[in-house]
MIPAVO-336747 format. One line per field, with one value per residue (C-alpha): residue in one letter; residue number from 1; z, x, y. Coordinates in steps of 0.2 Angstrom, whole numbers, plus 5000, padded with zeros to 4 digits. Layout:
<atoms>
rest: c(A  ...)
nr: c(NUM  ...)
z: c(Z  ...)
x: c(X  ...)
y: c(Y  ...)
</atoms>
This chain:
<atoms>
rest: c(X  X  X  X  X  X  X  X  X  X  X  X  X  X  X  X  X  X  X  X  X  X  X  X  X  X  X  X  X  X  X  X  X  X  X  X  X  X  X  X  X  X  X  X  X  X  X  X  X  X  X  X  X  X  X  X  X  X  X  X  X  X  X  X  X  X  X  X  X  X  X  X  X  X  X  X  X  X  X  X  X  X  X  X  X  X  X  X  X  X  X  X  X  X  X  X  X  X  X  X  X  X  X  X  X  X  X  X  X  X  X  X  X  X  X  X  X  X  X  X  X  X  X  X  X  X  X  X  X  X)
nr: c(1  2  3  4  5  6  7  8  9  10  11  12  13  14  15  16  17  18  19  20  21  22  23  24  25  26  27  28  29  30  31  32  33  34  35  36  37  38  39  40  41  42  43  44  45  46  47  48  49  50  51  52  53  54  55  56  57  58  59  60  61  62  63  64  65  66  67  68  69  70  71  72  73  74  75  76  77  78  79  80  81  82  83  84  85  86  87  88  89  90  91  92  93  94  95  96  97  98  99  100  101  102  103  104  105  106  107  108  109  110  111  112  113  114  115  116  117  118  119  120  121  122  123  124  125  126  127  128  129  130)
z: c(5354  5360  5367  5351  5342  5356  5353  5334  5336  5348  5336  5322  5332  5338  5320  5315  5329  5323  5305  5310  5321  5306  5295  5308  5310  5291  5290  5304  5295  5279  5287  5295  5278  5269  5282  5275  5257  5245  5229  5222  5216  5233  5240  5226  5231  5249  5245  5234  5246  5260  5251  5244  5262  5270  5257  5254  5235  5223  5216  5218  5204  5205  5188  5180  5164  5148  5140  5124  5121  5130  5141  5159  5163  5178  5183  5200  5203  5217  5219  5235  5237  5238  5221  5209  5193  5176  5171  5159  5149  5144  5135  5143  5136  5146  5139  5148  5166  5171  5166  5171  5189  5190  5181  5193  5207  5215  5223  5213  5219  5208  5218  5202  5187  5177  5179  5183  5169  5171  5164  5145  5136  5130  5148  5154  5140  5145  5163  5159  5149  5164)
x: c(4825  4812  4825  4834  4817  4813  4830  4828  4811  4817  4831  4819  4808  4822  4828  4810  4810  4827  4821  4805  4815  4827  4812  4803  4820  4821  4803  4806  4822  4812  4797  4809  4818  4801  4792  4787  4791  4776  4786  4785  4803  4809  4800  4808  4825  4823  4817  4831  4844  4837  4835  4853  4859  4847  4849  4868  4865  4877  4863  4844  4833  4815  4808  4791  4784  4782  4767  4768  4786  4785  4800  4805  4810  4823  4824  4830  4845  4857  4874  4881  4893  4878  4879  4865  4866  4861  4843  4841  4828  4827  4814  4799  4793  4777  4780  4797  4797  4807  4793  4779  4784  4785  4768  4760  4765  4777  4793  4808  4825  4840  4856  4866  4859  4874  4869  4850  4842  4825  4832  4831  4847  4841  4838  4854  4864  4855  4860  4878  4879  4875)
y: c(4850  4862  4873  4875  4880  4892  4901  4901  4908  4922  4926  4928  4939  4950  4952  4957  4970  4977  4978  4986  4999  5002  5005  5017  5027  5029  5035  5047  5054  5055  5064  5076  5079  5081  5092  5108  5103  5107  5105  5087  5089  5093  5077  5067  5074  5070  5052  5048  5055  5046  5030  5030  5032  5019  5006  5009  5010  5018  5028  5030  5036  5043  5041  5046  5038  5048  5038  5047  5044  5027  5031  5032  5050  5051  5069  5065  5053  5054  5046  5039  5053  5065  5073  5074  5063  5070  5068  5053  5044  5026  5015  5008  4992  4986  4968  4967  4960  4976  4988  4976  4975  4994  4996  4984  4996  4983  4989  4981  4980  4976  4971  4972  4981  4975  4957  4956  4946  4955  4971  4973  4976  4993  4998  4991  5000  5017  5013  5009  5025  5035)
</atoms>
């Protein structure tokens, strides 16, 4: 029994090392892509393109918040095929879990934006329109 646990622990440790290596490789690629960029828009573009490739998403969006209009403003959105999507806006409701997670500064991942119950209907509708 001890041998099985040792193997399980070793496999878990090896997986953690692989994951760490993958993160480090991504950070090196991002640093290379962003090196010399001083324009925030260029950094956002490099980040979105890199994340789309790294995470295998169909799109990656960099959004800011327009507090006066209470909207997310997505100036930078890139599709998996490397093209840039049109800038969009969608409502920000701090009472919704979707916005609350972002506003708390936590990274949030949605595996399926069409089905995730944390995304308010108004936001989902705006996403689908894109």
